[in-house]
C-alpha positions in Angstrom: -15.8 -23.2 12.8 -16.4 -21.5 9.5 -16.1 -18.1 11.3 -12.7 -19.1 12.7 -11.4 -20.1 9.2 -12.7 -16.8 7.8 -10.9 -14.8 10.5 -7.7 -16.7 10.0 -7.9 -16.1 6.2 -8.3 -12.3 6.8 -5.5 -12.2 9.3 -3.2 -14.3 7.0 -3.8 -12.0 4.0 -3.1 -8.9 6.2 0.1 -10.4 7.7 1.4 -11.7 4.4 0.8 -8.3 2.7 2.7 -6.5 5.5 5.5 -9.1 5.4 6.0 -8.8 1.6 6.0 -5.1 1.8 8.3 -4.8 4.8 10.8 -7.4 3.4 10.9 -5.6 0.1 11.6 -2.2 1.8 14.3 -3.7 3.9 16.0 -5.0 0.8 15.7 -1.7 -1.0 17.0 0.4 1.9 20.0 -2.0 2.2 20.8 -2.3 -1.5 19.8 0.8 -3.4 21.2 4.3 -2.7 18.3 6.7 -2.1 17.4 10.3 -1.4 14.6 11.9 0.5 13.2 13.9 -2.4 11.5 12.9 -5.7 14.7 12.7 -7.7 16.4 9.5 -6.6 20.2 9.1 -7.1 20.2 5.5 -8.3 17.9 3.8 -10.9 18.1 0.1 -11.5 16.4 -1.1 -14.7 14.2 -4.2 -14.3 12.7 -4.2 -17.8 14.7 -1.6 -19.7 13.6 1.9 -18.9 10.0 0.7 -18.7 10.1 -0.7 -15.2 12.8 0.5 -12.8 13.7 0.4 -9.2 15.0 3.2 -7.0 14.8 4.3 -3.4 12.8 7.4 -2.5 11.8 8.2 1.1 8.4 9.8 0.8 7.4 12.0 3.8 4.0 12.7 2.4 1.2 10.5 1.0 0.5 9.3 -2.5 3.0 11.0 -4.9 4.4 13.1 -2.1 1.2 14.9 -1.5 1.2 16.4 2.0 5.0 16.9 2.2 4.4 20.5 3.0 1.8 20.0 5.7 2.6 21.3 9.2 3.5 18.5 11.7 0.2 18.5 13.4 -1.8 18.1 10.2 0.6 15.5 9.0 0.0 13.4 12.2 -3.7 13.8 11.8 -4.0 13.1 8.1 -1.2 10.6 7.6 -1.3 8.6 10.9 -4.4 9.1 13.0 -7.0 9.2 10.2 -5.6 6.1 8.4 -5.4 4.1 11.6 -9.0 4.9 12.4 -10.2 4.1 8.9 -8.2 0.8 8.7 -9.7 -0.2 12.1 -13.2 0.5 10.9 -12.7 -1.4 7.7 -11.2 -4.4 9.6 -14.2 -4.3 12.0 -16.6 -4.2 9.0 -15.1 -7.2 7.3 -14.9 -9.2 10.5 -18.6 -8.5 11.2 -20.1 -8.7 7.7 -20.5 -12.4 7.1 -22.0 -11.9 3.6 -18.7 -10.9 2.0 -17.3 -13.4 -0.5 -13.7 -14.6 -0.3 -12.5 -12.3 -3.1 -13.9 -9.2 -1.4 -12.4 -10.4 1.9 -9.0 -10.7 0.1 -9.4 -7.2 -1.4 -10.3 -5.6 1.9 -7.5 -7.5 3.7 -5.0 -6.4 1.1 -6.0 -2.8 1.5 -5.8 -3.1 5.3 -2.4 -4.8 5.1 -1.0 -2.2 2.7 -2.3 0.6 4.8 -0.8 -0.8 8.0 2.5 -1.3 6.3 2.7 2.3 5.2 1.5 3.7 8.5 4.2 1.5 10.2 6.8 3.1 8.0 5.6 6.6 8.9 5.7 5.8 12.6 9.1 4.0 12.7 11.0 5.8 9.9 9.2 9.1 9.5 8.7 8.4 5.8 7.5 5.6 3.5 10.1 3.9 1.2 8.9 3.9 -2.4 10.9 2.1 -5.0 9.0 0.9 -8.1 8.4 3.0 -11.2 6.7 2.2 -14.5 7.1 4.4 -17.6 5.7 3.0 -20.9 7.3 5.6 -23.1 5.0 8.5 -22.0 1.9 6.5 -22.9 1.5 5.4 -19.3 3.6 6.5 -16.3 3.2 5.9 -12.6 4.5 7.7 -9.6 7.1 5.9 -7.5 5.3 3.3 -5.4 5.9 0.2 -3.2 4.4 -3.2 -2.5 1.9 -1.8 0.0 0.7 0.7 -2.5 0.3 -2.1 -5.0 -1.7 -4.2 -2.5 -4.0 -1.3 -1.9 -4.5 -0.6 -5.6 -5.1 -4.3 -6.4 -7.6 -4.5 -3.5 -9.4 -1.4 -4.8 -9.5 -2.7 -8.4 -11.0 -6.0 -7.1 -13.7 -4.2 -5.1 -14.6 -2.0 -8.1 -14.9 -5.1 -10.4 -16.9 -6.9 -7.7 -19.3 -4.0 -7.4 -19.9 -3.9 -11.1 -20.6 -7.7 -11.1 -23.1 -7.3 -8.3 -24.9 -4.5 -10.1 -25.3 -6.7 -13.2 -26.9 -9.4 -11.0 
């Protein structure tokens, strides 16, 4: 029975991650004018100029990397490879019964975020990015979305957990 609860937990985190991401993207596409390049036409301040929303359709990967790839390489690197890796990670966390709940959450967040962005690439041909942070030049992000945030948080949790395990 414990195995069933664990599997449900993993699936629930993945599904919720995908749902939050896709709902946020639907709202952005419907309500914020956007462009398909890195200079969006409309910026909406959330917290002054420090945290803004916009709508950018990213045909590449992180920060637009891969925009210039030929179509075959783009399919391999931005669709096939991520699907294979996400499948392997999912298989790993379903089989490895030694992972704690926080690590399971982290891996499931990464998988959910990855699936959400791959879905966008398949359905729309691009990924909708819309969040931007600029702390006056001290810290500045690229334009990102909720799936990216889930993947990043998942990775941070895994790094912290690996340091904790090394200390023990």
